[in-house]
Z-matrix of the N, CA and C atoms (Angstrom, degrees):
N
C 1 1.459
C 2 1.520 1 108.70
N 3 1.311 2 116.54 1 134.06
C 4 1.461 3 120.48 2 177.14
C 5 1.524 4 109.52 3 -96.12
N 6 1.333 5 115.20 4 162.35
C 7 1.460 6 119.95 5 179.32
C 8 1.518 7 109.06 6 -138.13
N 9 1.308 8 115.48 7 162.69
C 10 1.462 9 120.41 8 179.76
C 11 1.523 10 110.42 9 -64.97
N 12 1.332 11 115.12 10 159.53
C 13 1.455 12 119.86 11 -176.68
C 14 1.517 13 113.08 12 -77.66
N 15 1.312 14 114.72 13 -163.49
C 16 1.451 15 121.40 14 -177.57
C 17 1.519 16 110.46 15 -106.77
N 18 1.325 17 115.83 16 144.10
C 19 1.455 18 121.24 17 171.08
C 20 1.524 19 108.03 18 -87.93
N 21 1.319 20 117.04 19 122.67
C 22 1.456 21 121.52 20 178.71
C 23 1.519 22 109.05 21 -105.07
N 24 1.327 23 116.81 22 137.30
C 25 1.451 24 122.28 23 177.67
C 26 1.533 25 108.87 24 -133.83
N 27 1.327 26 115.40 25 144.87
C 28 1.461 27 121.12 26 -179.50
C 29 1.523 28 108.86 27 -118.40
N 30 1.337 29 115.61 28 130.45
C 31 1.460 30 121.05 29 -176.88
C 32 1.532 31 110.35 30 -127.23
N 33 1.329 32 115.14 31 159.55
C 34 1.453 33 121.17 32 164.09
C 35 1.517 34 107.12 33 -123.65
N 36 1.329 35 116.80 34 155.96
C 37 1.459 36 120.37 35 -175.43
C 38 1.518 37 111.58 36 -94.15
N 39 1.329 38 114.72 37 151.68
C 40 1.440 39 121.70 38 175.42
C 41 1.523 40 110.63 39 -96.32
N 42 1.317 41 116.57 40 -157.40
C 43 1.461 42 122.49 41 -177.51
C 44 1.530 43 111.28 42 -70.70
N 45 1.315 44 115.56 43 133.14
C 46 1.461 45 120.76 44 177.49
C 47 1.527 46 109.48 45 -58.11
N 48 1.341 47 115.85 46 129.63
C 49 1.465 48 121.60 47 -172.92
C 50 1.526 49 110.05 48 -126.50
N 51 1.322 50 116.30 49 132.86
C 52 1.466 51 119.57 50 -177.59
C 53 1.521 52 112.19 51 -78.55
N 54 1.330 53 115.20 52 151.59
C 55 1.467 54 121.50 53 173.79
C 56 1.528 55 107.39 54 -143.19
N 57 1.312 56 115.76 55 145.95
C 58 1.463 57 121.63 56 -176.38
C 59 1.524 58 109.43 57 -129.16
N 60 1.327 59 115.59 58 135.84
C 61 1.476 60 122.16 59 178.94
C 62 1.524 61 110.94 60 52.78
N 63 1.351 62 115.88 61 43.15
C 64 1.462 63 120.65 62 179.56
C 65 1.528 64 109.45 63 -72.51
N 66 1.323 65 116.22 64 130.34
C 67 1.464 66 121.47 65 -174.96
C 68 1.524 67 111.54 66 -69.14
N 69 1.329 68 115.44 67 149.75
C 70 1.460 69 122.60 68 174.05
C 71 1.524 70 108.96 69 -123.75
N 72 1.336 71 114.43 70 163.66
C 73 1.458 72 121.59 71 176.93
C 74 1.523 73 108.58 72 -121.77
N 75 1.316 74 117.23 73 134.56
C 76 1.459 75 121.23 74 178.16
C 77 1.525 76 109.28 75 -68.40
N 78 1.347 77 116.31 76 124.16
C 79 1.460 78 121.72 77 178.26
C 80 1.523 79 109.36 78 -88.07
N 81 1.321 80 114.69 79 -55.59
C 82 1.457 81 121.09 80 178.20
C 83 1.526 82 108.35 81 -169.64
N 84 1.333 83 118.08 82 146.63
C 85 1.451 84 121.17 83 176.41
C 86 1.512 85 112.68 84 55.63
N 87 1.358 86 116.31 85 -114.11
C 88 1.469 87 122.48 86 179.13
C 89 1.526 88 111.28 87 -112.10
N 90 1.339 89 116.26 88 24.42
C 91 1.457 90 122.09 89 -177.58
C 92 1.526 91 110.79 90 -103.79
N 93 1.333 92 116.27 91 125.62
C 94 1.455 93 122.21 92 -178.42
C 95 1.521 94 109.82 93 -124.36
N 96 1.348 95 116.39 94 142.91
C 97 1.461 96 122.11 95 177.53
C 98 1.524 97 109.36 96 -121.73
N 99 1.338 98 117.01 97 137.93
C 100 1.461 99 120.84 98 175.60
C 101 1.526 100 108.41 99 -56.27
N 102 1.312 101 116.70 100 128.87
C 103 1.467 102 121.77 101 -171.94
C 104 1.522 103 112.40 102 -67.36
N 105 1.325 104 117.01 103 -44.03
C 106 1.469 105 121.84 104 -178.46
C 107 1.527 106 109.49 105 -76.38
N 108 1.338 107 116.95 106 110.57
C 109 1.467 108 120.90 107 -175.94
C 110 1.519 109 112.58 108 -60.74
N 111 1.320 110 118.35 109 -27.39
C 112 1.466 111 121.85 110 -178.59
C 113 1.526 112 112.59 111 -72.89
N 114 1.339 113 116.80 112 -12.21
C 115 1.466 114 120.53 113 -176.24
C 116 1.530 115 113.04 114 -115.36
N 117 1.330 116 116.89 115 17.97
C 118 1.468 117 119.42 116 -175.10
C 119 1.526 118 114.09 117 -84.71
N 120 1.330 119 118.42 118 -16.61
C 121 1.466 120 120.26 119 178.14
C 122 1.528 121 107.48 120 -83.59
N 123 1.324 122 117.00 121 97.95
C 124 1.456 123 121.64 122 -177.21
C 125 1.531 124 110.49 123 -80.02
N 126 1.326 125 115.62 124 141.48
C 127 1.463 126 121.60 125 178.96
C 128 1.524 127 108.98 126 -77.93
N 129 1.344 128 118.51 127 114.50
C 130 1.469 129 119.56 128 -178.90
C 131 1.519 130 113.33 129 -70.16
N 132 1.349 131 116.78 130 -11.54
C 133 1.460 132 120.13 131 178.64
C 134 1.513 133 113.60 132 -86.26
N 135 1.329 134 117.82 133 -0.02
C 136 1.461 135 122.31 134 179.30
C 137 1.527 136 109.72 135 -125.00
N 138 1.324 137 115.44 136 149.87
C 139 1.458 138 120.37 137 -177.94
C 140 1.525 139 111.24 138 -67.20
N 141 1.326 140 115.33 139 145.57
C 142 1.463 141 122.25 140 176.59
C 143 1.525 142 108.11 141 -115.03
N 144 1.326 143 115.78 142 123.12
C 145 1.465 144 120.75 143 176.87
C 146 1.522 145 108.48 144 -115.05
N 147 1.320 146 116.13 145 125.78
C 148 1.465 147 121.63 146 178.17
C 149 1.525 148 107.18 147 -102.95
N 150 1.325 149 116.45 148 124.47
C 151 1.462 150 121.66 149 -176.86
C 152 1.523 151 111.85 150 -108.59
N 153 1.316 152 114.83 151 145.93
C 154 1.464 153 122.74 152 174.15
C 155 1.518 154 106.61 153 -115.67
N 156 1.329 155 117.22 154 105.03
C 157 1.454 156 120.19 155 -176.92
C 158 1.516 157 112.26 156 61.97
N 159 1.340 158 116.84 157 32.80
C 160 1.457 159 121.39 158 179.02
C 161 1.515 160 114.52 159 88.34
N 162 1.325 161 117.94 160 -4.35
C 163 1.469 162 122.40 161 -179.40
C 164 1.529 163 109.13 162 -105.97
N 165 1.351 164 118.63 163 126.87
C 166 1.470 165 120.54 164 -178.87
C 167 1.528 166 112.30 165 -58.02
N 168 1.329 167 115.50 166 137.15
C 169 1.464 168 121.54 167 176.35
C 170 1.522 169 108.60 168 -88.67
N 171 1.317 170 117.44 169 132.08
C 172 1.464 171 121.87 170 179.77
C 173 1.522 172 109.94 171 -61.02
N 174 1.341 173 116.28 172 144.32
C 175 1.463 174 120.99 173 -177.26
C 176 1.522 175 112.60 174 -58.39
N 177 1.335 176 117.36 175 -29.17
C 178 1.464 177 120.69 176 179.55
C 179 1.524 178 111.23 177 -64.80
N 180 1.324 179 116.76 178 -21.16
C 181 1.465 180 120.84 179 -179.81
C 182 1.522 181 113.00 180 -96.78
N 183 1.339 182 116.89 181 6.91
C 184 1.458 183 121.67 182 176.99
C 185 1.519 184 108.25 183 -112.34
N 186 1.331 185 115.79 184 112.48
C 187 1.466 186 119.94 185 -176.95
C 188 1.520 187 111.66 186 -71.52
N 189 1.326 188 118.01 187 -43.69
C 190 1.466 189 120.20 188 -179.17
C 191 1.520 190 110.68 189 -159.99
N 192 1.339 191 114.72 190 157.14
C 193 1.459 192 122.61 191 173.47
C 194 1.519 193 107.22 192 -128.76
N 195 1.317 194 116.53 193 121.81
C 196 1.457 195 121.58 194 175.89
C 197 1.529 196 106.83 195 -96.31
N 198 1.332 197 115.79 196 101.00
C 199 1.466 198 121.28 197 -175.78
C 200 1.524 199 111.96 198 -69.24
N 201 1.303 200 117.77 199 -23.95
C 202 1.457 201 121.12 200 -176.26
C 203 1.520 202 112.80 201 -81.40
N 204 1.326 203 117.23 202 -27.28
C 205 1.462 204 121.09 203 -178.21
C 206 1.522 205 112.96 204 -117.15
N 207 1.338 206 117.72 205 -0.40
C 208 1.448 207 119.90 206 -179.78
C 209 1.507 208 113.22 207 66.20
N 210 1.331 209 116.35 208 40.29
C 211 1.463 210 121.84 209 -176.70
C 212 1.530 211 109.87 210 -112.90
N 213 1.327 212 116.08 211 131.37
C 214 1.469 213 121.98 212 178.22
C 215 1.519 214 108.25 213 -118.76
N 216 1.318 215 115.69 214 129.73
C 217 1.464 216 121.14 215 176.79
C 218 1.525 217 107.98 216 -113.02
N 219 1.313 218 116.85 217 119.59
C 220 1.457 219 121.73 218 179.19
C 221 1.526 220 110.21 219 -84.60
N 222 1.321 221 115.76 220 156.73
C 223 1.456 222 120.84 221 178.26
C 224 1.525 223 110.15 222 -60.97
N 225 1.339 224 115.29 223 143.19
C 226 1.466 225 120.21 224 -176.26
C 227 1.518 226 112.31 225 -58.42
N 228 1.341 227 117.25 226 -28.70
C 229 1.459 228 120.38 227 -177.60
C 230 1.509 229 114.48 228 -87.85
N 231 1.335 230 116.87 229 -0.35
C 232 1.467 231 119.90 230 -177.84
C 233 1.525 232 109.65 231 -98.11
N 234 1.322 233 116.14 232 132.18
C 235 1.466 234 121.29 233 178.84
C 236 1.527 235 109.87 234 -113.87
N 237 1.334 236 117.81 235 113.10
C 238 1.467 237 120.22 236 -179.71
C 239 1.527 238 111.55 237 -63.44
N 240 1.333 239 115.07 238 145.43
C 241 1.459 240 119.25 239 178.68
C 242 1.511 241 112.57 240 -109.70
N 243 1.323 242 116.52 241 -8.17
C 244 1.461 243 120.42 242 -178.52
C 245 1.514 244 110.82 243 -150.99
N 246 1.323 245 116.24 244 -163.16
C 247 1.467 246 121.04 245 -179.90
C 248 1.524 247 110.39 246 -71.74
N 249 1.340 248 116.14 247 135.82
C 250 1.455 249 121.78 248 178.00
C 251 1.531 250 108.07 249 -89.93
N 252 1.326 251 115.82 250 118.95
C 253 1.463 252 121.86 251 179.78
C 254 1.522 253 109.59 252 -128.66
N 255 1.326 254 115.81 253 167.88
C 256 1.458 255 120.92 254 -174.80
C 257 1.533 256 110.77 255 -129.93
N 258 1.336 257 115.49 256 132.90
C 259 1.464 258 122.49 257 170.16
C 260 1.529 259 106.29 258 -109.22
N 261 1.327 260 117.37 259 119.17
C 262 1.456 261 120.26 260 -175.85
C 263 1.526 262 109.58 261 -168.10
N 264 1.322 263 115.60 262 -176.85
C 265 1.459 264 122.47 263 168.81
C 266 1.516 265 108.31 264 -110.59
N 267 1.324 266 117.06 265 140.28
C 268 1.453 267 120.30 266 176.01
C 269 1.518 268 109.80 267 -117.82
N 270 1.336 269 115.48 268 160.99
C 271 1.456 270 122.00 269 179.70
C 272 1.527 271 109.18 270 -108.58
N 273 1.328 272 118.65 271 110.25
C 274 1.464 273 119.94 272 175.85
C 275 1.525 274 109.60 273 -66.67
N 276 1.326 275 116.85 274 138.87
C 277 1.458 276 121.53 275 -175.69
C 278 1.525 277 110.98 276 -111.60
N 279 1.327 278 115.85 277 144.80
C 280 1.459 279 121.17 278 173.68
C 281 1.523 280 108.59 279 -131.13
N 282 1.332 281 115.90 280 133.47
C 283 1.461 282 120.42 281 -178.23
C 284 1.521 283 109.35 282 -72.27
N 285 1.339 284 117.17 283 138.15
C 286 1.459 285 120.45 284 -174.94
C 287 1.513 286 113.50 285 -123.93
N 288 1.318 287 119.07 286 -4.60
C 289 1.464 288 119.15 287 -178.76
C 290 1.518 289 110.60 288 -155.48
N 291 1.340 290 115.34 289 146.09
C 292 1.453 291 121.78 290 172.54
C 293 1.523 292 108.34 291 -94.43
N 294 1.318 293 115.65 292 110.11
C 295 1.466 294 122.11 293 -176.62
C 296 1.518 295 109.22 294 -95.32
N 297 1.346 296 117.04 295 136.19
C 298 1.467 297 118.33 296 179.83
C 299 1.519 298 113.81 297 -121.48
N 300 1.315 299 119.13 298 -13.48
C 301 1.470 300 121.53 299 167.88
C 302 1.520 301 108.25 300 -141.23
N 303 1.317 302 116.37 301 150.36
C 304 1.467 303 119.30 302 178.51
C 305 1.515 304 110.32 303 -153.72
N 306 1.319 305 114.83 304 151.86
C 307 1.459 306 122.14 305 176.17
C 308 1.523 307 107.58 306 -141.40
N 309 1.330 308 116.60 307 125.99
C 310 1.457 309 121.22 308 -175.03
C 311 1.523 310 110.03 309 -129.43
N 312 1.337 311 115.87 310 135.94
C 313 1.463 312 121.46 311 176.58
C 314 1.525 313 108.31 312 -126.09
N 315 1.333 314 116.96 313 122.08
C 316 1.461 315 121.55 314 176.15
C 317 1.523 316 109.56 315 -110.12
N 318 1.323 317 115.66 316 150.52
C 319 1.465 318 118.83 317 -178.84
C 320 1.527 319 110.23 318 -151.28
N 321 1.321 320 114.86 319 155.13
C 322 1.457 321 122.70 320 173.88
C 323 1.523 322 107.37 321 -132.34
N 324 1.318 323 117.35 322 122.49
C 325 1.463 324 121.03 323 179.00
C 326 1.531 325 109.46 324 -70.41
N 327 1.311 326 116.00 325 125.52
C 328 1.463 327 120.94 326 179.83
C 329 1.526 328 109.06 327 -96.01
N 330 1.328 329 116.82 328 116.14
C 331 1.453 330 123.44 329 -174.41
C 332 1.527 331 110.98 330 -94.78
N 333 1.310 332 115.48 331 135.03
C 334 1.463 333 121.65 332 -179.68
C 335 1.530 334 109.11 333 -78.66
N 336 1.337 335 117.30 334 117.98
C 337 1.473 336 120.86 335 176.06
C 338 1.529 337 111.13 336 -121.57
N 339 1.352 338 115.34 337 32.13
C 340 1.463 339 121.29 338 178.40
C 341 1.529 340 110.60 339 -65.96
N 342 1.324 341 117.39 340 140.85
C 343 1.473 342 122.29 341 178.01
C 344 1.525 343 109.61 342 -123.99
N 345 1.326 344 115.84 343 169.78
C 346 1.458 345 120.87 344 178.04
C 347 1.528 346 111.30 345 -55.38
N 348 1.320 347 115.47 346 142.52
C 349 1.457 348 126.25 347 178.73
C 350 1.525 349 113.30 348 78.65
N 351 1.339 350 117.63 349 -2.66
C 352 1.457 351 118.79 350 169.95
C 353 1.522 352 108.92 351 -68.57
N 354 1.313 353 117.61 352 144.73
C 355 1.467 354 120.70 353 -179.53
C 356 1.534 355 112.18 354 -100.38
N 357 1.304 356 117.11 355 -0.61
C 358 1.457 357 121.78 356 177.25
C 359 1.515 358 109.78 357 -151.60
N 360 1.299 359 116.01 358 166.00
C 361 1.456 360 120.87 359 179.56
C 362 1.527 361 109.53 360 -72.55
N 363 1.320 362 115.80 361 130.53
C 364 1.462 363 122.05 362 177.88
C 365 1.528 364 109.00 363 -111.61
N 366 1.306 365 117.24 364 138.00
C 367 1.464 366 120.85 365 -178.86
C 368 1.529 367 110.07 366 -136.40
N 369 1.338 368 114.42 367 157.94
C 370 1.450 369 121.06 368 174.52
C 371 1.528 370 108.76 369 -136.58
N 372 1.313 371 115.81 370 152.85
C 373 1.465 372 120.51 371 -177.27
C 374 1.520 373 111.46 372 -67.43
N 375 1.330 374 115.96 373 138.46
C 376 1.455 375 122.28 374 178.59
C 377 1.516 376 111.41 375 -117.55
N 378 1.319 377 116.19 376 -127.53
C 379 1.456 378 121.66 377 -174.70
C 380 1.531 379 112.18 378 -72.18
N 381 1.319 380 115.19 379 141.69
C 382 1.469 381 121.97 380 175.57
C 383 1.523 382 108.78 381 -98.37
N 384 1.332 383 116.95 382 149.19
C 385 1.457 384 120.41 383 177.21
C 386 1.525 385 109.00 384 -147.29
N 387 1.322 386 114.96 385 159.60
C 388 1.459 387 121.28 386 177.80
C 389 1.513 388 108.37 387 -147.07
N 390 1.303 389 116.36 388 145.25
C 391 1.464 390 121.19 389 177.52
C 392 1.524 391 107.72 390 -156.71
N 393 1.314 392 116.08 391 169.52
C 394 1.454 393 119.32 392 178.97
C 395 1.510 394 111.52 393 160.46
N 396 1.318 395 115.02 394 -159.23
C 397 1.459 396 120.56 395 -179.33
C 398 1.524 397 109.50 396 -152.62
N 399 1.320 398 115.87 397 161.82
C 400 1.455 399 121.40 398 173.96
C 401 1.518 400 108.54 399 -151.11
N 402 1.313 401 115.91 400 157.56
C 403 1.459 402 121.62 401 177.33
C 404 1.516 403 108.83 402 -115.78
N 405 1.340 404 115.85 403 140.84
C 406 1.458 405 121.04 404 -177.48
C 407 1.517 406 109.41 405 -144.07
N 408 1.320 407 115.60 406 156.66
C 409 1.460 408 121.52 407 175.23
C 410 1.520 409 109.17 408 -85.05
N 411 1.324 410 117.06 409 137.04
C 412 1.456 411 121.18 410 -179.19
C 413 1.526 412 110.21 411 -82.64
N 414 1.307 413 115.54 412 82.59
C 415 1.459 414 120.69 413 176.44
C 416 1.514 415 107.95 414 -151.32
N 417 1.319 416 116.60 415 158.27
C 418 1.452 417 120.11 416 -177.89
C 419 1.524 418 110.20 417 110.14
N 420 1.331 419 114.82 418 176.96
C 421 1.458 420 120.07 419 -172.48
C 422 1.525 421 113.15 420 -78.56
N 423 1.307 422 117.37 421 -24.88
C 424 1.463 423 120.38 422 -174.55
C 425 1.514 424 110.52 423 -106.00
N 426 1.342 425 116.22 424 125.79
C 427 1.457 426 121.20 425 178.54
C 428 1.527 427 108.97 426 -89.71
N 429 1.333 428 116.49 427 119.74
C 430 1.457 429 119.88 428 -179.51
C 431 1.519 430 111.90 429 -64.81
N 432 1.329 431 117.51 430 -30.63
C 433 1.461 432 119.78 431 179.66
C 434 1.523 433 110.81 432 -61.72
N 435 1.328 434 117.09 433 -35.11
C 436 1.460 435 120.30 434 177.39
C 437 1.511 436 112.43 435 -67.85
N 438 1.341 437 116.55 436 -36.53
C 439 1.461 438 120.85 437 178.13
C 440 1.521 439 110.47 438 -70.21
N 441 1.337 440 116.67 439 -32.05
C 442 1.461 441 121.26 440 175.83
C 443 1.521 442 109.70 441 -63.46
N 444 1.333 443 116.59 442 -48.56
C 445 1.467 444 121.19 443 -178.55
C 446 1.528 445 111.95 444 -65.28
N 447 1.329 446 116.22 445 -33.71
C 448 1.465 447 120.25 446 -177.89
C 449 1.526 448 112.62 447 -81.72
N 450 1.338 449 117.83 448 -12.01
C 451 1.463 450 120.63 449 -177.71
C 452 1.517 451 112.16 450 67.94
N 453 1.332 452 116.46 451 36.80
C 454 1.466 453 121.63 452 -178.13
C 455 1.526 454 111.04 453 -77.42
N 456 1.321 455 116.50 454 130.71
C 457 1.467 456 120.58 455 176.56
C 458 1.523 457 108.88 456 -71.55
N 459 1.326 458 115.82 457 128.71
C 460 1.457 459 122.20 458 178.13
C 461 1.528 460 109.11 459 -117.80
N 462 1.325 461 115.35 460 170.80
C 463 1.459 462 120.74 461 -178.12
C 464 1.517 463 108.94 462 -125.86
N 465 1.321 464 115.91 463 118.85
C 466 1.456 465 122.11 464 179.17
C 467 1.520 466 108.90 465 -103.70
N 468 1.330 467 116.59 466 133.04
C 469 1.452 468 120.37 467 177.33
C 470 1.516 469 110.09 468 -125.61
N 471 1.318 470 115.74 469 147.69
C 472 1.460 471 123.10 470 174.39
C 473 1.520 472 108.18 471 -122.97
N 474 1.331 473 116.27 472 132.44
C 475 1.459 474 121.53 473 178.22
C 476 1.518 475 108.60 474 -132.80
N 477 1.310 476 117.69 475 128.57
C 478 1.458 477 120.42 476 -178.81
C 479 1.520 478 110.60 477 -67.26
N 480 1.316 479 115.66 478 132.72
C 481 1.456 480 121.17 479 -179.56
C 482 1.524 481 110.88 480 -57.82
N 483 1.328 482 115.02 481 130.13
C 484 1.453 483 119.84 482 178.20
C 485 1.514 484 114.13 483 87.61
N 486 1.362 485 117.25 484 -2.69
C 487 1.458 486 119.52 485 179.75
C 488 1.522 487 109.85 486 -82.71
N 489 1.323 488 115.96 487 177.05
C 490 1.459 489 120.79 488 173.98
C 491 1.526 490 108.55 489 -71.22
N 492 1.319 491 116.89 490 -174.83
C 493 1.457 492 120.09 491 -174.31
C 494 1.527 493 113.15 492 -79.01
N 495 1.312 494 118.41 493 20.29
C 496 1.456 495 122.44 494 178.14
C 497 1.525 496 109.51 495 -90.97
N 498 1.334 497 116.07 496 126.64
C 499 1.459 498 119.78 497 -179.36
C 500 1.524 499 110.15 498 -79.00
N 501 1.313 500 115.98 499 133.73
C 502 1.458 501 121.04 500 -178.48
C 503 1.528 502 110.64 501 -68.94
N 504 1.322 503 116.82 502 -43.87
C 505 1.464 504 121.34 503 -178.58
C 506 1.512 505 108.76 504 -141.58
N 507 1.325 506 116.10 505 142.39
C 508 1.457 507 121.98 506 173.88
C 509 1.520 508 107.75 507 -136.66
N 510 1.330 509 116.69 508 137.73
C 511 1.461 510 119.79 509 -174.75
C 512 1.523 511 111.60 510 -143.65
N 513 1.328 512 115.34 511 146.50
C 514 1.472 513 122.39 512 168.78
C 515 1.525 514 106.78 513 -85.02
N 516 1.324 515 117.82 514 125.77
C 517 1.465 516 119.91 515 -176.76
C 518 1.520 517 111.45 516 -136.32
N 519 1.326 518 114.56 517 158.14
C 520 1.460 519 123.78 518 171.89
C 521 1.519 520 108.07 519 -119.87
N 522 1.319 521 116.88 520 134.63
C 523 1.455 522 119.85 521 175.26
C 524 1.522 523 109.03 522 -72.66
N 525 1.339 524 115.98 523 135.91
C 526 1.465 525 121.21 524 -174.83
C 527 1.527 526 112.47 525 -109.04
N 528 1.329 527 116.87 526 -33.96
C 529 1.457 528 119.99 527 -179.64
C 530 1.517 529 109.54 528 -159.39
N 531 1.343 530 115.35 529 162.39
C 532 1.460 531 121.76 530 -179.32
C 533 1.518 532 109.89 531 -137.13
N 534 1.322 533 116.65 532 134.95
C 535 1.468 534 122.81 533 173.58
C 536 1.521 535 107.38 534 -124.37
N 537 1.339 536 116.56 535 117.97
C 538 1.460 537 121.17 536 -177.01
C 539 1.521 538 110.39 537 -106.60
N 540 1.347 539 115.44 538 149.44
C 541 1.459 540 120.94 539 176.80
C 542 1.521 541 108.51 540 -146.26
N 543 1.346 542 115.53 541 156.69
C 544 1.459 543 120.00 542 179.64
C 545 1.521 544 108.89 543 -155.46
N 546 1.325 545 114.67 544 151.47
C 547 1.458 546 121.46 545 175.60
C 548 1.520 547 107.72 546 -131.35
N 549 1.324 548 116.31 547 155.51
C 550 1.451 549 120.15 548 -176.67
C 551 1.521 550 112.40 549 -62.27
N 552 1.324 551 116.52 550 -26.41
C 553 1.460 552 120.02 551 -178.45
C 554 1.524 553 112.49 552 -109.03
N 555 1.327 554 117.22 553 19.69
C 556 1.467 555 119.86 554 -177.84
C 557 1.519 556 112.35 555 -141.07
N 558 1.327 557 115.13 556 179.91
C 559 1.458 558 122.31 557 178.97
C 560 1.520 559 110.57 558 -84.21
N 561 1.323 560 116.17 559 159.43
C 562 1.457 561 120.69 560 170.74
C 563 1.529 562 107.87 561 -72.31
N 564 1.315 563 116.43 562 125.43
C 565 1.455 564 121.92 563 -177.70
C 566 1.522 565 109.48 564 -122.24
N 567 1.319 566 116.01 565 144.16
C 568 1.458 567 121.17 566 178.95
C 569 1.519 568 110.35 567 -132.71
N 570 1.319 569 115.65 568 141.64
C 571 1.455 570 122.23 569 173.71
C 572 1.523 571 107.94 570 -111.52
N 573 1.330 572 116.20 571 129.51
C 574 1.461 573 122.07 572 -177.17
C 575 1.526 574 109.92 573 -117.29
N 576 1.319 575 115.80 574 135.23
C 577 1.461 576 121.49 575 171.51
C 578 1.524 577 107.84 576 -97.19
N 579 1.322 578 116.60 577 142.07
C 580 1.462 579 119.99 578 -179.39
C 581 1.520 580 111.12 579 -134.83
N 582 1.326 581 114.79 580 159.34
C 583 1.466 582 122.49 581 175.16
C 584 1.525 583 107.87 582 -131.07
N 585 1.313 584 116.28 583 163.05
C 586 1.452 585 120.91 584 -179.60
C 587 1.516 586 112.35 585 -69.39
N 588 1.332 587 115.90 586 153.44
C 589 1.465 588 122.38 587 179.25
C 590 1.522 589 108.44 588 -128.08
N 591 1.314 590 116.20 589 72.99
C 592 1.457 591 121.75 590 -177.77
C 593 1.524 592 111.05 591 -69.94
N 594 1.334 593 116.10 592 145.63
C 595 1.462 594 121.62 593 177.03
C 596 1.525 595 107.78 594 -146.28
N 597 1.332 596 116.55 595 151.52
C 598 1.457 597 120.97 596 175.88
C 599 1.526 598 109.31 597 -94.02
N 600 1.311 599 115.92 598 135.46
C 601 1.458 600 120.19 599 176.55
C 602 1.528 601 109.31 600 -73.74
N 603 1.319 602 115.92 601 171.17
C 604 1.464 603 119.29 602 179.19
C 605 1.519 604 111.31 603 -64.31
N 606 1.348 605 116.02 604 -21.08
C 607 1.476 606 119.13 605 176.00
C 608 1.522 607 112.40 606 -87.97
N 609 1.346 608 116.48 607 1.01
C 610 1.457 609 120.25 608 179.01
C 611 1.510 610 114.15 609 84.02
N 612 1.334 611 117.66 610 18.33
C 613 1.461 612 121.79 611 178.98
C 614 1.528 613 109.17 612 -96.83
N 615 1.330 614 117.26 613 137.29
C 616 1.465 615 121.55 614 -178.41
C 617 1.524 616 110.71 615 -73.64
N 618 1.338 617 114.97 616 137.31
C 619 1.462 618 121.15 617 176.26
C 620 1.528 619 107.07 618 -125.60
N 621 1.323 620 117.41 619 109.32
C 622 1.477 621 120.32 620 -178.40
C 623 1.532 622 110.21 621 -139.29
N 624 1.311 623 117.46 622 -72.28
C 625 1.463 624 122.33 623 174.99
C 626 1.517 625 109.19 624 -148.26
N 627 1.313 626 115.85 625 155.36
C 628 1.459 627 119.34 626 179.50
C 629 1.515 628 110.41 627 -158.82
N 630 1.324 629 115.11 628 156.73
C 631 1.459 630 122.78 629 174.66
C 632 1.522 631 108.44 630 -98.47
N 633 1.323 632 116.07 631 144.75
C 634 1.449 633 120.22 632 177.80
C 635 1.532 634 108.98 633 -86.02
N 636 1.315 635 115.93 634 168.73
C 637 1.461 636 122.22 635 -179.92
C 638 1.522 637 110.08 636 -83.67
């Protein structure tokens, strides 16, 4: 059975904005997502505090923070006693291009950690990477070629056609190259190649790309 493709959107971030006691919604188990979709892109350059009934949760009790989707996973052994809220800075996003084709490749380097007396090769996940390309029409207030030259970090999202408003994948990317074309009876079209733009948060957590739940 075949299915419809993905809707790709390209954004740039605005000024980092603080939020306090921002509400979350339980997704499943010990996984919580910031309720307000406009505030889910967390600023990795600012500290994130997760509160339980207004009391900060110790970092040892937080399994992971997905800065790109605003998702917090608590440790399996921790039982919340109150409402889970978030104190952090978020990055407001604005769409800057209409994308009509896209190709994305994600990868995780598998590191060999085999030791003596092992009977098979053992590996563990290492660095994550993402790359690909997309095509867009050259129209609108923001010129992508200028963002390419400036090395501006952008945010690419993929959402399956017909799905709910949850983005399947979101990634920090840098434009690497541009190929433009035009015809007398058509629009100016450009194809851009991009690579991942990983960064460490102030808590030392990697922010590069992630899939939503």
